[in-house]
Every structure is written in C-alpha cells, then in structure tokens.
C-alpha positions as CSV (number, residue, x, y, z in Angstrom):
1,M,74.3,-152.3,-48.0
2,F,76.6,-155.4,-46.7
3,K,77.1,-154.4,-43.4
4,G,73.3,-154.2,-42.3
5,L,72.8,-157.9,-43.9
6,F,75.3,-158.9,-41.1
7,T,74.0,-157.6,-38.4
8,T,71.0,-160.0,-38.1
9,I,71.4,-163.5,-37.8
10,S,68.6,-164.3,-41.1
11,G,71.3,-162.1,-42.8
12,R,74.4,-163.9,-41.5
13,L,72.2,-167.2,-42.6
14,Y,71.8,-166.6,-45.9
15,A,75.0,-165.1,-46.7
16,S,76.5,-168.3,-45.1
17,I,74.4,-169.8,-48.2
18,A,75.7,-167.8,-50.6
19,A,78.9,-167.9,-49.5
20,V,78.6,-171.8,-49.8
21,L,77.1,-171.4,-53.4
22,L,79.5,-168.7,-54.0
23,A,82.5,-171.2,-53.3
24,I,81.0,-174.2,-54.9
25,L,80.8,-172.1,-58.2
26,A,84.7,-170.7,-58.0
27,L,85.2,-174.0,-57.3
28,E,83.5,-175.5,-60.7
29,V,85.0,-172.3,-62.6
30,F,88.2,-173.2,-61.4
31,S,88.2,-176.7,-62.0
32,L,86.8,-175.8,-65.6
33,F,89.7,-173.4,-66.0
34,N,92.2,-176.4,-65.0
35,A,90.6,-179.0,-67.4
36,Y,90.8,-176.2,-70.1
37,N,94.7,-175.7,-69.4
38,D,95.0,-179.6,-69.3
39,A,93.5,-179.9,-72.2
40,V,95.5,-177.0,-74.2
41,N,98.7,-178.2,-72.5
42,A,98.3,-181.6,-73.7
43,R,97.6,-180.3,-76.8
44,Q,101.2,-178.5,-76.6
45,R,103.0,-181.2,-75.5
46,E,101.4,-183.4,-78.2
47,V,102.8,-180.7,-81.4
48,Q,105.5,-180.1,-79.1
49,S,106.5,-184.2,-79.6
50,L,105.8,-184.4,-83.2
51,V,108.1,-181.4,-83.9
52,Q,111.0,-182.9,-81.8
53,S,110.4,-185.8,-84.1
54,A,110.3,-184.8,-87.3
55,V,113.5,-182.5,-86.3
56,S,115.0,-185.4,-85.1
57,Q,114.4,-187.1,-88.9
58,L,116.3,-183.7,-90.1
59,N,118.9,-184.4,-88.0
60,T,118.9,-187.9,-89.1
61,Y,119.0,-186.7,-92.9
62,H,121.7,-184.3,-91.8
63,Q,124.0,-187.0,-90.4
64,L,123.8,-188.7,-93.9
65,V,124.9,-185.4,-95.2
66,L,127.7,-185.6,-92.8
67,S,128.8,-188.8,-93.6
68,G,128.7,-188.0,-97.2
69,E,126.2,-190.8,-98.6
70,L,124.0,-187.5,-99.5
71,T,124.8,-184.3,-100.5
72,E,122.8,-181.6,-98.7
73,S,120.5,-180.8,-101.3
74,E,119.3,-184.1,-101.5
75,A,119.0,-184.7,-98.2
76,Q,117.0,-181.6,-98.2
77,E,114.9,-183.0,-100.8
78,R,114.2,-186.0,-99.4
79,A,113.4,-184.6,-95.7
80,L,111.0,-182.4,-97.3
81,A,109.2,-184.9,-99.2
82,Q,109.3,-186.9,-96.2
83,L,107.3,-184.2,-93.9
84,N,105.3,-183.4,-96.3
85,Q,104.0,-186.9,-96.6
86,Q,103.7,-187.3,-92.8
87,R,99.9,-186.4,-91.5
88,Y,98.5,-187.1,-87.8
89,Q,95.1,-186.7,-86.5
90,G,93.2,-187.4,-90.3
91,N,94.8,-183.8,-91.9
92,E,97.6,-182.5,-89.4
93,Y,100.8,-181.6,-91.2
94,F,104.3,-180.5,-91.2
95,F,105.3,-176.8,-92.3
96,V,109.1,-175.6,-92.6
97,L,110.3,-171.8,-93.1
98,D,113.5,-170.5,-93.7
99,G,115.0,-167.7,-91.4
100,R,113.4,-165.0,-94.0
101,A,109.7,-166.6,-93.6
102,R,109.6,-168.3,-96.9
103,M,107.5,-171.3,-97.0
104,I,109.6,-174.3,-98.2
105,G,107.2,-176.8,-97.3
106,H,103.5,-177.1,-96.3
107,G,102.3,-180.7,-96.1
108,D,100.9,-181.5,-99.7
109,R,100.5,-178.0,-101.1
110,V,102.7,-177.3,-103.2
111,D,101.1,-173.9,-104.6
112,V,102.6,-172.4,-101.2
113,R,105.8,-173.3,-101.7
114,G,108.6,-170.6,-101.7
115,K,105.8,-167.9,-101.0
116,D,106.9,-165.2,-98.4
117,Y,104.6,-165.7,-95.1
118,S,106.7,-162.7,-93.4
119,Q,103.2,-160.3,-94.0
120,V,101.0,-163.1,-93.7
121,L,99.0,-161.8,-90.5
122,T,96.7,-163.6,-88.5
123,E,93.1,-162.5,-87.2
124,A,94.6,-160.6,-84.6
125,G,97.0,-158.4,-87.1
126,E,100.1,-160.2,-85.7
127,P,102.6,-161.6,-88.4
128,V,103.2,-165.1,-86.4
129,F,105.1,-166.6,-89.3
130,A,107.5,-164.1,-89.4
131,Q,107.8,-164.5,-85.7
132,M,108.4,-168.0,-86.0
133,A,110.9,-167.2,-88.7
134,A,112.8,-165.2,-85.7
135,L,113.6,-168.2,-83.9
136,V,116.3,-169.5,-86.8
137,N,118.0,-166.1,-86.4
138,N,118.2,-166.4,-82.3
139,S,120.1,-168.3,-80.6
140,A,119.0,-167.6,-77.1
141,N,115.3,-169.3,-78.1
142,Q,115.3,-172.4,-80.6
143,A,111.6,-173.4,-79.8
144,D,108.5,-172.0,-78.9
145,F,104.7,-172.4,-79.0
146,F,102.3,-169.8,-80.6
147,E,98.9,-169.1,-79.8
148,Y,96.9,-167.7,-82.4
149,K,93.4,-168.0,-84.4
150,W,93.3,-169.2,-87.9
151,K,90.9,-170.3,-90.4
152,K,90.5,-173.8,-91.0
153,A,89.8,-175.0,-94.7
154,G,86.5,-174.3,-96.2
155,S,85.3,-172.0,-93.0
156,Q,85.0,-168.2,-93.4
157,T,85.5,-167.9,-89.1
158,A,89.0,-167.8,-87.2
159,E,89.4,-170.6,-84.7
160,P,92.1,-170.7,-81.9
161,K,95.2,-172.9,-83.2
162,V,98.4,-173.3,-81.1
163,S,101.6,-174.2,-82.8
164,Y,105.0,-175.6,-81.8
165,V,107.9,-174.2,-83.7
166,A,111.1,-175.8,-83.5
167,T,114.6,-174.7,-85.3
168,F,117.2,-177.0,-87.6
169,K,120.2,-174.3,-87.2
170,P,122.5,-176.4,-89.6
171,W,119.8,-175.9,-92.4
172,G,118.3,-172.9,-91.3
173,W,115.1,-174.2,-91.1
174,A,112.2,-173.3,-88.6
175,V,109.9,-176.6,-88.7
176,G,106.8,-176.7,-86.6
177,T,103.0,-178.0,-86.5
178,G,100.0,-176.8,-84.9
179,V,96.4,-177.8,-84.3
180,F,92.6,-176.3,-83.5
181,I,92.1,-175.9,-80.0
182,D,88.3,-175.5,-80.8
183,D,86.9,-178.6,-79.7
184,I,88.2,-178.2,-76.5
185,N,86.4,-174.9,-76.2
186,A,83.6,-177.1,-77.3
187,Q,84.6,-179.6,-74.6
188,I,84.4,-176.8,-71.7
189,L,81.3,-175.4,-73.2
190,H,79.9,-178.9,-72.7
191,D,81.0,-179.3,-69.5
192,I,80.0,-175.9,-68.7
193,L,76.6,-176.7,-69.1
194,V,76.7,-180.3,-67.4
195,N,78.4,-178.7,-64.3
196,S,75.7,-175.6,-64.1
197,I,72.9,-177.8,-64.5
198,A,74.2,-180.1,-61.7
199,L,75.1,-176.8,-60.0
200,V,71.9,-175.5,-60.5
201,I,70.5,-178.8,-58.9
202,I,72.5,-179.0,-56.1
203,G,72.5,-175.5,-55.6
204,S,68.7,-176.1,-55.3
205,V,68.6,-178.4,-53.1
206,M,71.4,-176.7,-50.7
207,V,69.2,-173.5,-50.9
208,F,66.0,-175.6,-50.2
209,A,68.0,-177.3,-47.0
210,G,69.4,-173.8,-45.8
211,L,66.0,-172.0,-46.2
212,R,64.5,-175.2,-44.4
213,L,67.3,-174.8,-41.9
214,C,66.9,-171.1,-41.4
215,T,63.6,-171.3,-40.6
216,S,64.0,-173.3,-38.1
217,I,66.4,-171.5,-36.3
218,L,64.6,-168.0,-37.1
219,R,61.5,-169.0,-36.4
220,P,61.7,-170.0,-32.7
221,L,64.3,-167.1,-32.6
222,R,62.1,-164.4,-33.9
223,R,59.4,-166.2,-31.4
224,V,61.9,-165.4,-28.5
225,N,62.5,-162.1,-29.4
226,R,58.5,-161.4,-29.3
227,I,58.5,-163.0,-26.0
228,M,61.6,-160.9,-24.9
229,E,60.1,-157.6,-26.2
230,Q,56.7,-158.4,-24.1
231,V,58.9,-159.2,-21.1
232,A,60.7,-155.7,-21.9
233,N,57.5,-153.9,-21.3
234,A,57.1,-155.7,-17.9
235,D,55.0,-158.6,-19.2
236,L,56.4,-161.6,-17.4
237,S,53.1,-164.1,-17.4
238,V,54.3,-164.7,-21.0
239,R,55.5,-168.2,-22.2
240,L,57.4,-169.5,-25.1
241,N,56.0,-172.8,-24.7
242,Y,58.8,-174.4,-27.6
243,H,59.4,-177.8,-27.3
244,S,62.2,-179.5,-29.4
245,A,65.0,-181.8,-29.0
246,D,67.6,-179.3,-29.9
247,E,69.9,-176.5,-28.6
248,L,66.9,-173.9,-29.3
249,G,64.3,-176.4,-27.7
250,E,67.1,-176.4,-24.8
251,M,67.5,-172.2,-24.3
252,A,63.7,-171.7,-24.3
253,A,63.0,-174.1,-21.6
254,N,65.6,-172.3,-20.0
255,I,63.8,-168.9,-21.1
256,D,60.9,-170.0,-19.2
257,K,62.3,-171.2,-16.6
258,T,64.1,-167.6,-15.9
259,L,60.8,-166.0,-16.5
260,E,58.8,-168.3,-13.6
261,V,62.2,-167.3,-11.7
262,F,61.8,-163.6,-11.9
263,Q,57.9,-163.9,-11.5
264,S,58.3,-165.6,-8.0
265,L,60.8,-163.1,-7.4
266,I,58.7,-160.1,-8.5
267,A,56.1,-161.4,-6.4
268,Q,58.2,-161.5,-3.2
269,L,59.8,-158.3,-4.2
270,V,56.2,-157.2,-4.2
271,A,54.9,-158.4,-0.7
272,S,58.0,-157.3,1.1
273,A,57.8,-154.0,-0.6
274,T,54.4,-153.7,0.9
275,Q,55.1,-155.4,4.1
276,V,58.2,-152.8,4.1
277,E,56.2,-150.0,3.8
278,G,53.7,-151.0,6.6
279,S,56.8,-151.5,8.9
280,A,57.8,-148.3,8.1
281,E,54.8,-146.4,8.7
282,Q,54.3,-148.3,12.4
283,L,57.8,-147.5,13.3
284,A,57.2,-144.0,12.4
285,S,53.9,-143.8,14.2
286,A,56.3,-145.4,17.3
287,A,58.6,-142.8,16.6
288,V,56.2,-140.1,16.7
289,Q,54.6,-141.5,20.0
290,T,58.2,-141.9,21.8
291,N,59.2,-138.7,20.8
292,Q,55.3,-137.3,22.3
293,G,55.7,-139.4,25.1
294,V,59.9,-137.8,25.9
295,Q,58.1,-134.1,24.8
296,A,55.9,-135.0,27.9
297,E,58.7,-136.7,29.9
298,M,60.7,-133.3,29.7
299,R,57.9,-131.3,30.8
300,S,57.3,-133.1,34.0
301,T,60.9,-133.2,34.3
302,Q,61.9,-129.6,33.7
303,Q,58.6,-128.8,36.4
304,L,60.0,-131.2,39.0
305,Y,63.3,-129.2,38.3
306,H,61.5,-125.7,39.2
307,A,59.8,-127.4,41.9
308,V,63.0,-128.8,43.7
309,E,64.5,-125.7,43.0
310,S,61.8,-123.5,45.3
311,L,62.0,-126.4,47.8
312,S,65.9,-125.8,47.4
313,V,65.5,-122.0,48.2
314,T,62.8,-123.3,50.7
315,I,65.2,-125.2,52.8
316,D,68.0,-122.7,53.0
317,A,65.4,-120.5,54.3
318,I,64.6,-123.3,56.7
319,N,68.2,-123.3,57.7
320,E,68.6,-120.3,58.4
321,R,65.5,-119.9,60.9
322,A,66.9,-123.1,62.7
323,N,70.6,-121.4,63.2
324,Q,68.3,-118.2,64.7
325,T,66.4,-120.5,66.8
326,A,69.4,-121.7,68.4
327,Q,71.5,-118.3,68.8
328,V,67.6,-117.4,70.4
329,S,67.8,-120.7,72.8
330,E,71.6,-119.9,73.3
331,L,70.6,-116.5,74.4
332,V,67.7,-117.8,76.3
333,E,69.6,-120.9,78.2
334,K,72.1,-118.1,79.5
335,G,69.5,-116.1,80.2
336,V,67.4,-118.7,82.0
337,K,70.8,-119.5,84.4
338,S,71.9,-115.9,85.0
339,S,68.1,-115.4,86.4
340,S,68.7,-119.0,88.6
341,A,71.7,-117.6,89.7
342,E,70.0,-114.2,90.6
343,V,67.2,-116.0,92.1
344,A,69.5,-117.9,94.4
345,D,71.4,-114.8,95.4
346,S,68.4,-112.8,96.0
347,E,66.6,-114.5,98.3
348,A,67.4,-111.5,101.1
349,T,66.9,-108.5,98.8
350,I,63.3,-108.9,97.0
351,K,63.3,-105.7,95.9
352,G,66.2,-106.7,93.6
353,M,64.9,-110.1,92.7
354,S,61.2,-108.4,91.8
355,E,63.1,-106.3,89.2
356,V,65.1,-109.4,87.9
357,V,61.5,-111.0,87.8
358,A,60.3,-108.1,85.9
359,A,63.3,-108.7,83.4
360,T,62.8,-112.2,83.2
361,A,58.9,-111.8,82.6
362,G,60.1,-109.8,79.7
363,Q,62.9,-111.9,78.4
364,L,60.0,-115.1,78.8
365,R,57.6,-112.7,76.8
366,A,59.8,-112.0,74.1
367,L,60.7,-116.1,74.0
368,E,57.2,-116.7,74.4
369,A,56.7,-114.5,70.9
370,D,60.1,-116.6,69.7
371,T,58.1,-119.8,70.2
372,V,55.2,-118.7,68.4
373,E,57.5,-117.8,65.5
374,I,59.0,-121.0,65.4
375,A,56.1,-123.2,65.8
376,N,55.0,-121.0,62.1
377,V,58.3,-121.8,61.0
378,L,58.1,-125.5,61.7
379,V,54.3,-125.3,60.0
380,E,56.0,-124.0,56.9
381,I,58.7,-126.7,57.3
382,E,56.1,-129.3,57.4
383,S,54.0,-128.0,54.3
384,I,57.1,-127.6,52.3
385,S,57.9,-131.3,53.7
386,E,54.8,-132.5,52.3
387,Q,55.0,-130.9,49.0
388,T,58.5,-132.5,48.8
389,N,57.0,-135.7,49.5
390,L,54.1,-135.3,46.5
391,L,57.1,-134.2,44.4
392,A,59.0,-137.0,45.4
393,L,56.0,-139.4,44.4
394,N,55.6,-137.9,41.2
395,A,59.4,-138.2,40.3
396,A,59.4,-141.7,41.3
397,I,56.2,-142.4,39.0
398,E,57.7,-140.4,36.2
399,A,60.8,-142.4,36.9
400,A,58.8,-145.9,36.8
401,R,56.9,-144.6,33.3
402,A,60.9,-143.8,32.0
403,G,61.9,-148.0,32.5
404,D,65.5,-148.7,32.6
405,S,66.5,-144.7,31.8
406,G,64.7,-143.2,34.9
407,R,66.0,-146.3,37.5
408,G,68.9,-144.0,39.1
409,F,66.0,-141.1,39.5
410,A,63.4,-143.0,40.9
411,V,66.1,-144.1,43.3
412,V,66.7,-140.2,43.8
413,A,63.5,-139.6,44.2
414,D,62.9,-142.2,47.0
415,E,65.5,-140.6,49.3
416,V,64.3,-137.4,48.6
417,R,60.6,-139.1,49.6
418,Q,62.5,-140.1,53.0
419,L,64.2,-136.6,53.9
420,A,61.1,-135.5,53.4
421,M,59.5,-138.2,56.0
422,R,62.5,-137.2,58.0
423,T,61.6,-133.6,58.2
424,R,58.1,-134.3,59.1
425,S,59.1,-136.4,61.7
426,S,61.6,-134.0,63.1
427,T,58.9,-130.6,62.8
428,E,56.0,-132.6,64.6
429,E,58.9,-133.4,67.7
430,V,59.7,-129.6,67.3
431,R,56.2,-128.6,67.8
432,G,55.8,-130.7,70.4
433,V,58.6,-129.0,72.0
434,I,57.7,-125.6,71.4
435,E,54.4,-126.4,72.7
436,R,55.3,-127.3,75.6
437,L,58.4,-124.6,75.6
438,R,55.2,-122.3,75.3
439,S,53.8,-123.8,77.7
440,S,56.1,-123.3,80.4
441,V,56.8,-119.8,79.3
442,A,53.3,-118.6,80.0
443,Q,53.6,-120.3,83.3
444,S,56.9,-118.3,83.9
445,V,55.6,-115.3,83.1
446,S,52.4,-115.8,85.3
447,S,54.5,-116.8,88.0
448,M,56.8,-113.6,87.2
449,E,53.8,-111.6,87.5
450,Q,52.8,-112.9,91.0
451,S,56.4,-112.4,92.1
452,E,56.4,-108.8,90.9
453,Q,53.2,-108.2,92.1
454,N,53.7,-110.7,95.6
455,A,56.9,-109.5,96.4
456,I,56.7,-111.3,99.7
457,D,55.4,-114.4,97.8
458,S,58.6,-114.5,95.8
459,M,60.5,-115.4,98.5
460,Q,58.9,-118.2,99.0
461,L,58.5,-119.3,95.8
462,T,62.4,-118.7,94.8
463,S,63.1,-122.5,95.6
464,H,60.3,-123.3,92.9
465,A,61.0,-120.6,90.8
466,N,65.0,-121.8,90.7
467,D,63.2,-125.2,89.7
468,S,61.4,-124.1,87.2
469,L,64.5,-122.0,85.9
470,E,65.8,-125.0,85.3
471,Q,63.5,-127.2,83.9
472,I,63.2,-124.1,81.5
473,L,67.0,-124.4,81.1
474,G,66.7,-128.1,79.9
475,H,63.8,-127.3,77.7
476,V,65.9,-124.6,76.3
477,E,68.9,-127.1,75.7
478,S,66.3,-129.4,74.3
479,V,65.3,-126.5,71.8
480,R,68.8,-125.8,71.1
481,E,69.9,-129.1,70.0
482,Q,67.0,-130.0,68.3
483,A,67.2,-126.5,66.3
484,L,70.7,-127.2,65.2
485,D,69.8,-131.1,64.2
486,G,67.1,-129.0,62.1
487,A,69.9,-127.0,60.9
488,E,72.3,-130.1,59.9
489,A,69.0,-131.6,58.2
490,T,67.6,-129.0,56.4
491,E,71.5,-128.7,55.2
492,E,71.8,-132.8,54.3
493,Q,68.5,-132.0,52.4
494,S,70.1,-129.1,50.7
495,V,72.7,-131.6,49.6
496,V,70.1,-134.0,48.7
497,V,67.8,-131.4,46.8
498,K,71.2,-130.1,45.0
499,E,71.7,-133.8,43.6
500,I,68.3,-134.2,42.8
501,Q,68.8,-130.9,40.7
502,Q,72.0,-132.2,39.0
503,H,70.1,-135.9,38.2
504,L,67.0,-133.9,36.6
505,G,69.7,-131.9,34.4
506,D,70.8,-135.1,33.2
507,I,67.5,-136.3,32.4
508,T,66.8,-133.2,30.7
509,V,69.7,-134.3,28.6
510,V,69.0,-137.6,27.9
511,S,65.6,-137.0,26.9
512,E,66.3,-134.0,24.3
513,Q,68.3,-136.7,23.3
514,T,66.0,-139.4,23.0
515,S,63.7,-136.8,21.6
516,S,66.4,-135.8,18.8
517,A,66.7,-140.0,17.9
518,S,62.8,-140.3,17.9
519,E,62.7,-137.2,15.3
520,M,65.5,-139.0,13.5
521,V,64.0,-142.2,13.6
522,A,60.6,-140.7,12.6
523,A,62.4,-139.3,9.3
524,N,64.3,-142.2,8.7
525,S,61.0,-144.1,8.8
526,E,59.2,-141.9,6.5
527,Q,62.2,-141.9,4.1
528,L,62.0,-145.8,4.3
529,S,58.4,-145.6,3.8
530,Q,58.9,-143.6,0.4
531,L,61.4,-146.0,-0.5
532,A,59.3,-148.5,-0.3
533,S,56.5,-146.6,-2.0
534,D,58.7,-146.0,-5.1
535,L,59.7,-150.1,-4.8
536,Q,56.4,-150.4,-4.9
537,R,55.7,-148.5,-7.8
538,Q,58.5,-150.1,-9.9
539,V,57.6,-153.6,-9.5
540,S,54.2,-153.1,-10.3
541,R,54.9,-152.0,-13.5
542,F,55.7,-156.2,-14.0
543,K,52.6,-158.2,-15.2
544,L,52.6,-161.8,-13.0
C-alpha cells in the first residue's frame, strides 16, 4: 500500500504534507509531554523543599535535646505541634509516620494519630504508607517520591497525587507531604484543546497551501504526461503551450522546442528516405543496364575471340602454303638455271635440246599449275585479310564503347587492321608477280612447243630462249623472295593474332568481373532500396 503511494509524484507530495502535519503533531505531543513533566517536577521540587524544611525543624528540636534544654519527648511533642499547625497552598499539611507505619501526626486530624497505616492501600492496591515507613529502616535510601491516586476530601474520585517522604533517623520518623496534580492534568488537557485547535487551523492552512502547491505541480505534469503519451503514439504535432515563469514552464517550453526539433528531424528523415529510395532504384537500374552492356560486350568479345582463332588457323595455313611456294620457286630456279646451261651447251645437239625443251615445257606447265594454285591461295589470303580488317574495325568500335578499359584492346585492334592492310597489299603485289609469271610461263611453254616442233628454228631461238630463261629465273627469284616475305609476314600476323587472343581473354575476364560487380551493385541497390522503404514505413508512423 505505502509502496504504491510513493511511486507517484502526487503520492509523494501528499505524503510530504502528511509528514509535515505528523511532525507538527509529534512536536506538539512532545511539547505537552515535556510541559506535564516540567509541572510534575516543579511540584516534586516544591514538596521536596517543604519536607526538607520540616526535617530541618525536627533537627532544630533535636539539637535542643542534645543541648539539654529539652527532653526528647518534649522536643518531639513541640515539633509535632509545629508541623501539625503548618499549612501551605491553603489546606495542604505534613504527616509523620514511624517505622511501623503508625500515623504520628496528620495535620489537624487528631482522630488518625496512632493509627496503623501499614494496611492502607491506594486505588491501585499498593501499600504506599508501608513503603513510606520502610524508608526509616532503609539505610541506603532516606528519602523518595511516591506517585499514587488518592481521594480528595469530600470527593469519591481518586485523583493523582505526588508525595515526598524523608526520614529523620534520630527519632525514627518519616516526615512527608503530598499535593494533588489533577490541576496539572486539567491544564494539560486545556493546553491540548487549545493546541489542537491551533493545530487544526495551521494544518488546514498547510493542507490548503499544500494542495494548491500539489495542484500547481501535478496539473502541468499530468498535461505533460498526456502530451508524452500522444508523442509515444507517434504524434509529433502536439504541443504543451504551457506558459509559466517557474521551472515547470521552462520545462514545458523545452519540451515544445524538443518536439519541434523532432518534428523537423523526422520530416527531413522522411525526405531523405524518399530520396535514398529513388537513388537506390536508379542505381539498381543503372547496374542492370551496365550488366546487360557487359554481357553484350562479353558475347561480342567471345565472337571476336573465335574469329581471331579462325584467323590464326588460316594464317598458319597461309604460312605453310607460302613456304611451299618458296620451295617450288627454289626448284623452278634450279630448273631454269639447269635449262639455261643446257641451252648454252646444246647448240650442236638439237635433238638433245629438243628433249630438254620438252622436259622444260612439262616443268613449265607444272609451274603454270602452281602459279594458278598460288593465285588461288592469294585470293584466299586477300579474303582473310579483308575479314581480319573487318574484325579489327569491329574490335575498335567495341573498344571505343568500353571506354578506358578497352583502350589497350583498341590499340591491338588497330595493329591487327594495319597488318591486314599490309597483307592485302602484299597479296596484291604477289598476284601481280604471279600473273606476270603465268604469262611468262605460258610464253615459255609456247616457245618450247614451237622449239620442239621446229628443232631447227630452236637453234636460232636458243639465244632468245636463254634470255627468256634468265628473265624467268629473275621472276622466279622474285617470287621466291616474295613467298619468303609472305611467310615472315604471316608469322608476324600469327604472333599478333595470338597477342590479340590473349588480350581478348583478359577482356573476357575483366568483363566477367565487371558483370559480377554489376550484379553485386544491383543486389546492394535492391537491399538499399528495401532499407529505405523500411525506414520510410517506420517514419511514416509519426504524425507531423
């Protein structure tokens, strides 16, 4: 119960007011208790002083006995007479007991003198007179106070009374007197009544002031609590609008400022979340487009890789044919040289020359067939060169699309295109040489046939044939050199093509890495968009 009371501010404030009232009440009770004790102590000091004065009188008479002026019985009689006659506070008197609780003197009451009071009891049933007489025989304690209830004269109600008894050892007497303290109780009751009225008035004022104070504190606090409950329900549009010059007014103003800051912050957060969500969607779209472009580039690169691989195979074949052409040209050169020597030596032997011419004619026919084959090979080389040039152009276009990452590939593509153009130029030159060679071979075949039919005319034409053979020899040497140059060029093209293949492989790896990065960017963008959506849903709960 009390634990729940102190859990709220209102409970603590009301408890504080109650504590103050209880403290005032406790202070008043303590004050009345001290006043009662002080009054009783004053009465005790008063009767103590009176009894001590009476004992002093007894001692005076005892000194007269010791001096021989009076006998002990005379002194006792005079002392009792004096004590019985003494009064204070109107009717208050002294009484004297002996060691057996017999009443020796009791004011002006003669009827009780010599009466045994050992069995006389108080209202509480205590033998107070026997206790008083016991002091006579007590060496340790010769005086004491006694509090008990006793009936006043003419009253049937026992009232509280305090008595003081002191012993006079020489005579074995116990001298005492007592006063009623009911007037003290009446005064205390009067004080209690007066103080209670004052306490009620003061308490009422304090309660009223305390309640006003509690209301002035609790009302704005309850208002703050209601506003905070609305804020807890995501409503940031509410305000306290409580204006006061005290600390609560300052707190309310600070709360309103805080709510304004929170409202502005949430509004900015909503705008930022919307912007982040839009940017994330744009980033995801850009990542998807980039991935699609990279995939297309990878497909084009793979196609170009396969085309370059085919070109490499073709160039190897061209290189082999060029080497074969060089070997055939070398054989032709040797044959022409041999024929020229035979023509020079066979001027006298027409028949042998005719046979040699016939053999030479056959070789020239074979040479003509080889030149035709070489021409076909050159056509194929030219076609490959055109395809290489086209592929290099496409590669340069794709490299330009790739930007900085395809710059190296563009350089390689340009080198391939230049090699293709050189190959085409070389094949055109070889074609011209082959055409001339075919023409020369045809003429030689015709001449050999005519020489074979006209052996005699051949003798005349020996010198011309020798010149023709020398011319053929020069052309064959040129063909062989050009064939060797073509073989070297195709070897260079093969090296370049392999480099292109390697670069294309590197481009493929980079494209795959770019594709993976684009997919990762797209996934992260989707996650960022989801987070932005979640954030927007969270902040949309607030009422601005």
